[in-house]
C-alpha positions as CSV (number, residue, x, y, z in Angstrom):
1,M,17.7,-2.7,-8.4
2,T,19.7,-6.0,-8.1
3,T,22.2,-6.8,-4.6
4,G,24.5,-10.2,-5.8
5,G,20.4,-12.5,-4.7
6,G,20.1,-11.0,-8.2
7,T,16.8,-8.7,-9.2
8,R,14.1,-8.3,-7.0
9,R,11.0,-9.4,-7.1
10,V,7.9,-7.2,-6.3
11,L,3.6,-8.1,-5.6
12,V,1.8,-5.1,-5.5
13,T,-1.8,-5.2,-5.1
14,G,-4.6,-2.5,-6.4
15,G,-1.7,-1.8,-8.8
16,G,-3.7,-1.0,-11.9
17,R,-4.7,3.0,-11.3
18,G,-4.1,5.8,-9.0
19,L,-1.2,5.3,-5.8
20,G,-0.6,2.4,-6.6
21,A,0.2,2.6,-11.0
22,A,2.5,4.6,-8.9
23,I,4.2,2.7,-7.0
24,V,4.7,-0.2,-9.8
25,R,6.2,2.8,-12.1
26,A,8.2,3.4,-9.7
27,L,9.5,-0.1,-9.0
28,A,10.4,-1.1,-12.1
29,E,12.0,2.0,-12.5
30,A,14.3,0.7,-9.9
31,G,15.3,-2.7,-11.2
32,C,12.4,-4.5,-9.4
33,D,10.1,-7.0,-11.2
34,V,7.0,-6.8,-10.9
35,D,3.9,-8.4,-10.9
36,F,0.3,-6.6,-9.9
37,T,-3.8,-7.2,-8.7
38,F,-6.6,-5.2,-9.9
39,R,-9.9,-5.1,-9.1
40,S,-11.1,-3.2,-11.9
41,A,-8.7,-1.4,-13.8
42,T,-8.0,-3.7,-17.3
43,T,-8.0,-1.1,-18.9
44,E,-5.8,1.5,-16.8
45,A,-3.1,-2.5,-16.4
46,E,-3.1,-3.0,-20.0
47,S,-1.8,0.7,-20.9
48,L,1.1,0.6,-17.8
49,K,2.4,-2.6,-18.8
50,K,3.0,-1.3,-21.7
51,E,4.3,2.0,-20.6
52,L,6.8,0.0,-18.7
53,T,8.3,-2.1,-22.0
54,T,9.4,1.5,-23.3
55,V,10.2,2.7,-19.8
56,A,11.8,0.7,-18.5
57,P,12.2,-2.9,-21.0
58,S,14.1,-4.8,-19.1
59,R,11.8,-5.4,-15.8
60,R,9.3,-8.0,-15.7
61,V,5.8,-7.0,-15.2
62,T,2.6,-8.8,-15.0
63,A,-0.9,-7.5,-13.9
64,Q,-3.7,-10.8,-12.5
65,A,-7.2,-9.3,-11.6
66,L,-8.2,-10.5,-8.2
67,D,-11.2,-8.8,-6.1
68,L,-9.4,-8.0,-3.2
69,A,-12.2,-8.0,-1.4
70,D,-13.7,-12.2,-2.8
71,R,-12.3,-14.0,0.4
72,A,-12.4,-17.5,-2.0
73,A,-10.6,-15.6,-4.4
74,V,-8.0,-14.2,-2.5
75,E,-7.2,-17.8,-0.7
76,V,-7.0,-19.1,-3.9
77,F,-4.4,-16.3,-5.2
78,A,-2.7,-17.3,-1.6
79,T,-2.6,-20.1,-1.9
80,A,-0.1,-20.5,-5.2
81,L,1.9,-17.3,-3.8
82,E,3.0,-20.5,-1.9
83,R,4.8,-21.8,-4.6
84,E,6.6,-17.5,-5.5
85,E,9.6,-16.3,-4.5
86,Y,9.1,-12.6,-4.2
87,F,11.5,-10.6,-2.3
88,G,9.0,-7.6,-1.9
89,F,5.0,-7.2,-0.7
90,V,3.5,-3.6,-1.5
91,H,-0.1,-3.8,0.0
92,N,-1.6,-0.9,-1.9
93,A,-5.5,-1.6,-2.8
94,G,-7.7,-0.5,-0.3
95,Q,-11.7,0.3,0.8
96,P,-12.5,3.7,2.3
97,Y,-16.1,3.7,3.9
98,D,-17.9,6.9,5.1
99,A,-20.1,6.4,7.6
100,L,-20.4,8.5,11.4
101,A,-19.3,5.6,14.0
102,A,-23.2,5.4,15.3
103,M,-24.6,4.6,12.1
104,L,-22.6,2.1,10.7
105,A,-23.7,-0.7,8.7
106,Q,-22.1,-4.1,9.2
107,D,-21.3,-5.4,6.1
108,K,-20.2,-2.9,5.0
109,A,-17.5,-1.5,7.5
110,A,-17.2,-5.6,7.3
111,A,-16.0,-5.3,3.7
112,A,-14.0,-2.8,4.2
113,M,-11.8,-4.7,7.0
114,Q,-11.3,-7.4,4.4
115,V,-10.0,-5.2,1.5
116,N,-7.7,-3.3,3.7
117,F,-6.9,-5.5,6.7
118,W,-7.8,-9.3,6.6
119,S,-6.4,-10.0,2.9
120,F,-3.3,-8.3,3.5
121,T,-2.2,-10.7,6.4
122,R,-3.4,-13.9,4.6
123,L,-0.9,-12.0,1.6
124,A,1.7,-11.5,3.4
125,K,1.4,-14.8,5.2
126,S,2.3,-16.0,2.1
127,V,5.3,-14.2,0.9
128,V,6.7,-14.5,4.1
129,R,7.6,-17.4,4.6
130,G,9.7,-17.4,1.3
131,M,11.9,-14.3,2.5
132,I,12.6,-15.8,6.0
133,R,13.8,-18.8,3.9
134,A,15.7,-16.3,1.7
135,R,16.2,-14.7,5.2
136,R,15.3,-10.9,2.9
137,G,12.2,-9.6,2.2
138,R,10.2,-6.4,2.8
139,I,7.1,-5.9,3.0
140,V,5.7,-1.9,2.9
141,A,1.5,-1.3,3.8
142,I,-0.4,1.4,2.1
143,G,-2.1,2.9,5.8
144,S,-3.7,6.2,6.3
145,V,-3.1,9.1,8.7
146,A,-7.0,8.9,9.3
147,A,-5.7,6.0,11.6
148,L,-2.9,7.8,14.0
149,Q,-5.6,11.0,13.6
150,A,-9.4,11.4,14.0
151,T,-12.0,12.5,12.1
152,A,-15.7,12.4,12.6
153,G,-17.4,9.8,9.9
154,N,-14.1,8.1,9.4
155,A,-14.7,5.0,12.0
156,A,-14.4,1.9,10.3
157,Y,-11.4,3.1,7.8
158,A,-9.4,4.3,10.9
159,A,-9.7,1.3,12.3
160,S,-9.2,-1.1,9.7
161,K,-5.5,1.1,8.5
162,G,-5.2,0.9,13.2
163,A,-5.6,-2.8,12.6
164,L,-2.5,-3.0,9.6
165,I,-0.4,-0.2,11.4
166,S,-0.4,-2.7,14.6
167,Y,-0.3,-6.1,12.6
168,C,2.6,-4.4,10.9
169,R,5.2,-3.5,14.1
170,T,4.6,-7.4,14.9
171,L,5.4,-8.6,11.9
172,A,8.2,-6.6,12.1
173,V,9.5,-7.8,15.3
174,E,8.8,-11.7,15.1
175,T,10.2,-11.6,11.4
176,A,13.7,-9.0,11.7
177,K,16.3,-11.8,13.0
178,R,15.4,-12.9,9.5
179,G,15.7,-10.1,8.0
180,V,12.4,-8.9,6.8
181,T,11.6,-5.4,6.9
182,V,7.9,-4.5,7.5
183,N,6.7,-0.8,7.0
184,V,3.4,1.1,7.2
185,V,3.2,4.4,5.0
186,A,0.6,6.2,5.9
187,P,-0.3,9.4,3.1
188,G,-2.7,12.0,4.3
189,F,-4.5,13.3,0.6
190,I,-3.5,12.2,-2.8
191,D,-4.3,13.6,-5.8
192,T,-5.9,10.5,-7.2
193,D,-9.1,9.7,-8.9
194,M,-10.1,9.2,-5.0
195,M,-9.8,12.5,-4.2
196,A,-13.4,12.7,-6.8
197,P,-16.8,13.3,-4.7
198,Y,-14.2,15.4,-2.7
199,A,-13.2,17.7,-5.4
200,A,-15.6,20.5,-4.3
201,H,-13.9,20.9,-1.0
202,R,-10.1,20.8,-1.6
203,A,-9.5,24.3,-1.1
204,R,-11.1,24.4,2.0
205,M,-9.3,21.2,2.8
206,E,-6.5,22.3,0.7
207,E,-6.3,24.8,3.6
208,Q,-6.2,22.7,6.3
209,I,-2.9,21.1,5.1
210,P,0.7,22.9,6.4
211,L,2.4,22.8,3.1
212,G,-1.3,24.1,1.0
213,R,-1.4,21.2,-1.7
214,F,-2.8,17.3,-2.0
215,A,0.5,14.8,-2.7
216,Q,1.7,13.9,-5.4
217,P,1.1,9.9,-6.4
218,G,4.9,10.2,-6.5
219,E,5.4,11.1,-3.6
220,I,4.7,8.5,-2.2
221,A,5.7,6.0,-4.8
222,G,9.0,7.3,-4.3
223,L,9.5,5.9,-0.5
224,V,7.8,2.7,-1.5
225,A,11.5,2.5,-3.6
226,Y,13.1,3.4,-0.6
227,L,11.5,0.8,1.3
228,M,12.4,-1.9,-1.1
229,S,16.1,-0.9,-1.0
230,P,19.6,-1.8,0.2
231,S,19.9,1.9,1.5
232,A,16.3,0.8,4.2
233,G,17.8,-2.4,5.1
234,Y,18.1,-0.4,8.9
235,V,13.9,1.1,9.1
236,S,11.9,-1.5,9.9
237,G,8.8,-1.3,12.7
238,A,8.0,2.6,11.3
239,V,4.6,3.7,10.7
240,L,6.0,6.7,8.3
241,P,3.6,9.6,7.8
242,V,3.5,11.6,4.2
243,D,0.4,14.0,4.7
244,G,2.5,17.7,4.1
245,A,3.2,17.6,8.2
246,L,-1.0,17.6,8.9
247,T,-0.4,15.1,11.6
248,A,2.1,17.4,13.6
249,Q,0.2,19.7,13.8
250,L,-2.5,21.6,16.3
251,G,-5.8,20.8,14.8
252,I,-6.9,24.3,16.6
253,H,-6.3,27.3,15.4
254,R,-6.1,30.8,16.4
C-alpha cells in the first residue's frame, strides 16, 4: 500500500493474537509496514513476525511488549512515538469487564477504561501530530456494538467503548482539514479465543444474529485495511458496525 508519499507505516495495539494479529496480517499484505504491540502474547507475536517474512517479505514488521494498563509504560511509549512518523494508527487492544451496573468494582472498571480509552487518547495524541504535519493520516479504533446497544452486565465495557466513539468523532472533526481521517469499527461477536468463556452459550448466541454466525477475524481486519487505503479517503467520523445485522434488528421476536 504505497502512494507518492512512500510506504505507509501503521501502528497497531494488541496485535499479537486474535483480531489484532488478523489486522497486522491484512495491513502487511496490503503493503504497509506494521509496528504492533502486545501484552503477553510473546510466542504468538514472534510467530506472526516469522509468518509475515514469508507472506509479505518486502514489508517491515516489528513487535514490542506493552501493557496498556500500565499508565507509566504508556507514557514512556507515547513520548517515544512523538519522534516517529506514522501514516496510520489502529487501536485494537481491549480489556473486557462484565458486571451489573449496581455491582461495579470501580478499580476493575477503571482498568478497562485505561486500556480501552485512555491509552488510546494518549497514543493518538502522539501520532496525530506527525499526521497533521504531513497532512495525511488514518486512525481506526476498534469499538464494539456493546456501545450501540445496551446489554445487561456490560455497563463498564460499553461505557469505555462509548467514550472511544465520542472521542474519535470529535477528533475526526478537528483533524479533517489536515487530511486525517478517524473512524471506529464496531464489531459484534468474533470467533477468537476471547469468546471461549461463552462457548456453552454459543449456539444460542448465534441464533440471535441474523447472519447466524460469529464473524471471522479477517472480516473485521479487511475493513480496517480498507480504511487505511486510498479509496477510503472520504470516510471519516464514521462508526461502522460489523455484526451480521445484529444491531439492525429489534430485540423482541414473534
